[in-house]
N, CA, C and O of each residue as an XYZ file, in Angstrom:
432
protein
N       0.843     -1.181      0.000
C       0.000      0.000      0.000
C       0.891      1.248      0.000
O       1.771      1.390      0.849
N       0.655      2.139     -0.951
C       1.417      3.377     -1.058
C       0.762      4.465     -0.212
O      -0.456      4.640     -0.241
N       1.568      5.179      0.527
C       1.084      6.286      1.354
C       1.633      7.579      0.767
O       2.833      7.698      0.518
N       0.760      8.532      0.552
C       1.170      9.853      0.071
C       1.801     10.625      1.230
O       1.326     10.519      2.361
N       2.855     11.398      0.976
C       3.405     12.255      2.030
C       2.409     13.371      2.371
O       1.510     13.671      1.586
N       2.578     13.973      3.538
C       1.651     15.034      3.921
C       1.758     16.206      2.947
O       2.799     16.445      2.333
N       0.660     16.914      2.831
C       0.578     18.050      1.913
C       1.372     19.235      2.455
O       1.761     19.262      3.623
N       1.598     20.195      1.595
C       2.292     21.418      1.998
C       1.509     22.146      3.101
O       2.101     22.720      4.015
N       0.194     22.115      3.005
C      -0.650     22.751      4.022
C      -0.430     22.095      5.390
O      -0.308     22.790      6.399
N      -0.381     20.768      5.425
C      -0.139     20.075      6.695
C       1.298     20.284      7.166
O       1.554     20.365      8.368
N       2.230     20.371      6.227
C       3.611     20.679      6.605
C       3.670     22.037      7.304
O       4.385     22.201      8.292
N       2.922     22.998      6.792
C       2.874     24.316      7.420
C       2.350     24.232      8.851
O       2.836     24.942      9.732
N       1.363     23.368      9.086
C       0.847     23.175     10.452
C       1.918     22.578     11.361
O       2.037     22.969     12.522
N       2.687     21.642     10.841
C       3.751     21.015     11.632
C       4.832     22.052     11.965
O       5.320     22.096     13.094
N       5.199     22.868     11.004
C       6.192     23.920     11.246
C       5.659     24.909     12.283
O       6.400     25.336     13.169
N       4.390     25.272     12.180
C       3.792     26.194     13.154
C       3.783     25.579     14.551
O       4.036     26.276     15.534
N       3.496     24.290     14.650
C       3.509     23.625     15.952
C       4.935     23.530     16.492
O       5.152     23.664     17.697
N       5.888     23.304     15.625
C       7.288     23.297     16.042
C       7.664     24.659     16.614
O       8.290     24.743     17.670
N       7.281     25.720     15.918
C       7.552     27.090     16.382
C       6.874     27.349     17.730
O       7.465     27.950     18.627
N       5.629     26.888     17.861
C       4.898     27.080     19.115
C       5.591     26.364     20.272
O       5.692     26.917     21.367
N       6.059     25.163     20.044
C       6.755     24.406     21.095
C       8.063     25.090     21.493
O       8.405     25.136     22.674
N       8.791     25.619     20.512
C      10.038     26.325     20.805
C       9.742     27.583     21.621
O      10.440     27.872     22.593
N       8.715     28.325     21.231
C       8.340     29.533     21.966
C       7.883     29.197     23.384
O       8.217     29.907     24.333
N       7.121     28.119     23.523
C       6.655     27.703     24.853
C       7.839     27.333     25.738
O       7.882     27.707     26.910
N       8.794     26.604     25.185
C       9.993     26.253     25.954
C      10.727     27.516     26.393
O      11.193     27.607     27.529
N      10.829     28.485     25.494
C      11.475     29.742     25.844
C      10.763     30.467     26.964
O      11.400     31.035     27.851
N       9.441     30.446     26.926
C       8.653     31.088     27.981
C       8.849     30.367     29.314
O       9.109     31.004     30.334
N       8.727     29.055     29.304
C       8.849     28.270     30.540
C      10.262     28.360     31.113
O      10.437     28.484     32.325
N      11.258     28.297     30.248
C      12.651     28.290     30.706
C      13.237     29.692     30.809
O      14.405     29.864     31.156
N      12.411     30.695     30.503
C      12.832     32.092     30.563
C      14.113     32.324     29.760
O      15.086     32.902     30.243
N      14.070     31.852     28.528
C      15.210     31.971     27.636
C      14.691     32.092     26.206
O      13.609     31.596     25.894
N      15.437     32.733     25.361
C      15.034     32.849     23.968
C      15.683     31.763     23.131
O      16.892     31.550     23.218
N      14.902     31.083     22.332
C      15.423     30.058     21.437
C      15.039     30.429     20.008
O      13.893     30.787     19.737
N      15.990     30.341     19.117
C      15.735     30.630     17.707
C      14.927     29.506     17.086
O      14.979     28.361     17.535
N      14.189     29.848     16.059
C      13.501     28.830     15.281
C      14.547     28.025     14.536
O      15.489     28.584     13.975
N      14.381     26.733     14.534
C      15.313     25.838     13.861
C      14.711     25.457     12.501
O      13.494     25.311     12.392
N      15.534     25.295     11.477
C      14.988     24.841     10.198
C      14.283     23.495     10.339
O      14.714     22.628     11.100
N      13.206     23.339      9.604
C      12.417     22.107      9.604
C      12.355     21.602      8.172
O      12.038     22.354      7.250
N      12.660     20.315      7.992
C      12.585     19.700      6.666
C      11.769     18.419      6.753
O      11.702     17.781      7.803
N      11.163     18.059      5.658
C      10.306     16.866      5.579
C      10.925     15.885      4.586
O      10.361     15.621      3.524
N      12.090     15.350      4.946
C      12.779     14.446      4.044
C      13.275     13.189      4.735
O      14.026     12.412      4.146
N      12.866     12.983      5.972
C      13.306     11.798      6.716
C      12.604     10.570      6.159
O      11.403     10.594      5.893
N      13.359      9.509      5.988
C      12.809      8.246      5.487
C      12.965      7.186      6.569
O      13.640      7.402      7.576
N      12.339      6.052      6.349
C      12.491      4.938      7.276
C      11.399      4.891      8.329
O      10.276      5.343      8.103
N      11.744      4.338      9.478
C      10.743      4.088     10.514
C      10.622      5.187     11.557
O       9.680      5.179     12.349
N      11.547      6.123     11.575
C      11.498      7.217     12.545
C      10.567      8.320     12.051
O      10.589      8.684     10.876
N       9.750      8.846     12.961
C       8.837      9.938     12.607
C       9.554     11.276     12.586
O       9.166     12.180     11.846
N      10.595     11.405     13.390
C      11.320     12.663     13.455
C      12.735     12.453     13.948
O      13.073     11.409     14.506
N      13.559     13.478     13.728
C      14.941     13.419     14.175
C      15.486     14.834     14.280
O      15.298     15.656     13.382
N      16.167     15.108     15.394
C      16.908     16.364     15.520
C      18.373     16.035     15.313
O      18.880     15.049     15.847
N      19.044     16.861     14.539
C      20.477     16.675     14.371
C      21.141     17.988     14.024
O      20.486     18.961     13.649
N      22.434     17.994     14.155
C      23.244     19.127     13.724
C      24.047     18.631     12.532
O      24.829     17.687     12.645
N      23.849     19.274     11.394
C      24.521     18.881     10.163
C      25.365     20.047      9.671
O      24.841     21.112      9.343
N      26.660     19.838      9.625
C      27.605     20.881      9.203
C      27.418     22.148     10.033
O      27.426     23.261      9.507
N      27.252     21.957     11.327
C      27.124     23.080     12.245
C      25.752     23.711     12.307
O      25.543     24.652     13.073
N      24.810     23.216     11.519
C      23.458     23.792     11.462
C      22.450     22.834     12.102
O      22.306     21.701     11.644
N      21.755     23.270     13.150
C      20.714     22.413     13.718
C      19.528     22.312     12.766
O      19.197     23.276     12.075
N      18.901     21.167     12.734
C      17.740     20.959     11.873
C      16.840     19.893     12.489
O      17.322     18.916     13.063
N      15.544     20.089     12.366
C      14.586     19.061     12.750
C      14.058     18.457     11.461
O      13.563     19.158     10.578
N      14.175     17.138     11.377
C      13.751     16.397     10.187
C      12.506     15.591     10.558
O      12.479     14.910     11.583
N      11.493     15.676      9.726
C      10.279     14.901      9.934
C      10.053     13.973      8.748
O      10.426     14.281      7.616
N       9.437     12.835      9.030
C       9.112     11.851      8.004
C       7.708     12.158      7.467
O       6.728     11.949      8.183
N       7.587     12.643      6.237
C       6.283     13.054      5.722
C       5.317     11.891      5.521
O       4.107     12.106      5.459
N       5.823     10.675      5.421
C       4.967      9.500      5.229
C       4.369      9.047      6.558
O       3.191      8.697      6.626
N       5.179      9.053      7.608
C       4.653      8.692      8.932
C       3.681      9.764      9.406
O       2.644      9.446      9.987
N       4.006     11.036      9.164
C       3.069     12.103      9.530
C       1.759     11.952      8.773
O       0.690     12.235      9.315
N       1.835     11.510      7.537
C       0.624     11.314      6.748
C      -0.256     10.218      7.345
O      -1.477     10.354      7.411
N       0.372      9.148      7.771
C      -0.380      8.007      8.293
C      -0.863      8.245      9.724
O      -1.949      7.796     10.092
N      -0.078      8.938     10.522
C      -0.393      9.150     11.948
C      -0.274     10.639     12.290
O       0.463     11.008     13.205
N      -0.985     11.480     11.570
C      -0.778     12.923     11.699
C      -1.020     13.436     13.118
O      -0.147     14.091     13.686
N      -2.178     13.154     13.696
C      -2.501     13.701     15.022
C      -1.502     13.248     16.075
O      -1.029     14.057     16.874
N      -1.179     11.964     16.082
C      -0.224     11.438     17.046
C       1.158     12.053     16.844
O       1.836     12.397     17.812
N       1.571     12.190     15.591
C       2.884     12.767     15.301
C       2.945     14.235     15.706
O       3.951     14.693     16.248
N       1.883     14.961     15.448
C       1.847     16.377     15.819
C       1.900     16.530     17.336
O       2.582     17.416     17.852
N       1.187     15.676     18.040
C       1.104     15.758     19.504
C       2.360     15.246     20.191
O       2.759     15.791     21.220
N       2.990     14.215     19.647
C       4.103     13.567     20.337
C       5.468     13.790     19.689
O       6.438     14.099     20.381
N       5.548     13.637     18.383
C       6.842     13.740     17.707
C       7.380     15.163     17.730
O       8.568     15.375     17.976
N       6.523     16.130     17.478
C       6.995     17.522     17.425
C       7.617     17.953     18.753
O       8.755     18.421     18.749
N       6.920     17.817     19.904
C       7.563     18.222     21.152
C       8.796     17.375     21.488
O       9.744     17.874     22.093
N       8.784     16.112     21.101
C       9.928     15.231     21.334
C      11.174     15.779     20.643
O      12.236     15.878     21.258
N      11.043     16.133     19.375
C      12.191     16.647     18.619
C      12.584     18.045     19.077
O      13.771     18.370     19.116
N      11.611     18.869     19.420
C      11.922     20.197     19.950
C      12.699     20.058     21.264
O      13.621     20.832     21.521
N      12.336     19.086     22.088
C      13.065     18.866     23.349
C      14.528     18.509     23.070
O      15.414     18.930     23.813
N      14.791     17.745     22.016
C      16.187     17.462     21.656
C      16.911     18.749     21.271
O      18.060     18.959     21.659
N      16.243     19.601     20.515
C      16.843     20.882     20.113
C      17.138     21.756     21.331
O      18.241     22.287     21.462
N      16.165     21.905     22.214
C      16.342     22.741     23.407
C      17.449     22.172     24.292
O      18.259     22.923     24.837
N      17.483     20.857     24.434
C      18.537     20.214     25.233
C      19.907     20.508     24.636
O      20.858     20.779     25.369
N      20.015     20.458     23.317
C      21.280     20.768     22.653
C      21.694     22.206     22.937
O      22.849     22.461     23.278
N      20.774     23.135     22.803
C      21.095     24.550     23.017
C      21.535     24.780     24.468
O      22.494     25.510     24.717
N      20.847     24.168     25.405
C      21.147     24.389     26.825
C      22.379     23.650     27.325
O      23.138     24.185     28.133
N      22.586     22.424     26.851
C      23.636     21.572     27.421
C      24.686     21.115     26.421
O      25.792     20.748     26.818
N      24.371     21.129     25.150
C      25.271     20.579     24.135
C      25.057     19.076     23.998
O      24.997     18.359     24.996
N      24.944     18.607     22.770
C      24.663     17.190     22.539
C      25.744     16.278     23.098
O      25.448     15.171     23.548
N      26.976     16.724     23.075
C      28.078     15.877     23.539
C      28.065     15.697     25.059
O      28.737     14.812     25.588
N      27.302     16.533     25.756
C      27.322     16.511     27.221
C      26.160     15.755     27.854
O      26.107     15.620     29.076
N      25.233     15.265     27.046
C      24.050     14.594     27.599
C      23.711     13.341     26.800
O      24.090     13.204     25.637
N      22.996     12.442     27.441
C      22.489     11.270     26.740
C      21.246     11.683     25.950
O      20.541     12.604     26.363
N      20.962     11.020     24.818
C      19.840     11.434     23.959
C      18.490     11.527     24.685
O      17.725     12.455     24.423
N      18.189     10.612     25.568
C      16.940     10.673     26.332
C      17.252     10.658     27.820
O      16.545     10.042     28.618
N      18.321     11.347     28.170
C      18.779     11.403     29.551
C      17.955     12.352     30.405
O      16.919     12.863     29.980
N      18.443     12.575     31.619
C      17.680     13.371     32.596
C      17.431     14.798     32.115
O      16.376     15.366     32.398
N      18.379     15.381     31.397
C      18.193     16.753     30.912
C      17.065     16.808     29.883
O      16.202     17.684     29.938
N      17.086     15.859     28.944
C      16.030     15.805     27.925
C      14.676     15.544     28.577
O      13.684     16.177     28.215
N      14.622     14.614     29.537
C      13.360     14.300     30.221
C      12.827     15.519     30.968
O      11.618     15.749     31.005
N      13.730     16.300     31.563
C      13.291     17.515     32.273
C      12.690     18.515     31.292
O      11.679     19.148     31.597
N      13.300     18.664     30.120
C      12.763     19.577     29.101
C      11.381     19.084     28.653
O      10.459     19.885     28.496
N      11.236     17.791     28.451
C       9.947     17.228     28.014
C       8.835     17.505     29.033
O       7.690     17.763     28.661
N       9.178     17.450     30.287
C       8.151     17.729     31.316
C       7.734     19.178     31.251
O       6.885     19.612     32.030
């Protein structure tokens, strides 16, 4: 069964939710966080991934998984990946475990 990737309109909603989560983290943590680039080119079984590529942070989303499980991905994957971004900005990726205590604190 072929699954169509999410539409540009739905991608815009995901980007807006990503921005909202970043702004909320900034409000709660009393810190300013820049918007991170968001791309919809992730393949495979992961719904999302935060990484730093050539010095540039980016959140990658899987447009096929978002298409199949949009509500769940919007509710769970977006804040999950934003928490990785915020953890990186606050602590540095090399200084923390991917789902360690710092990341869990950000998620809460």
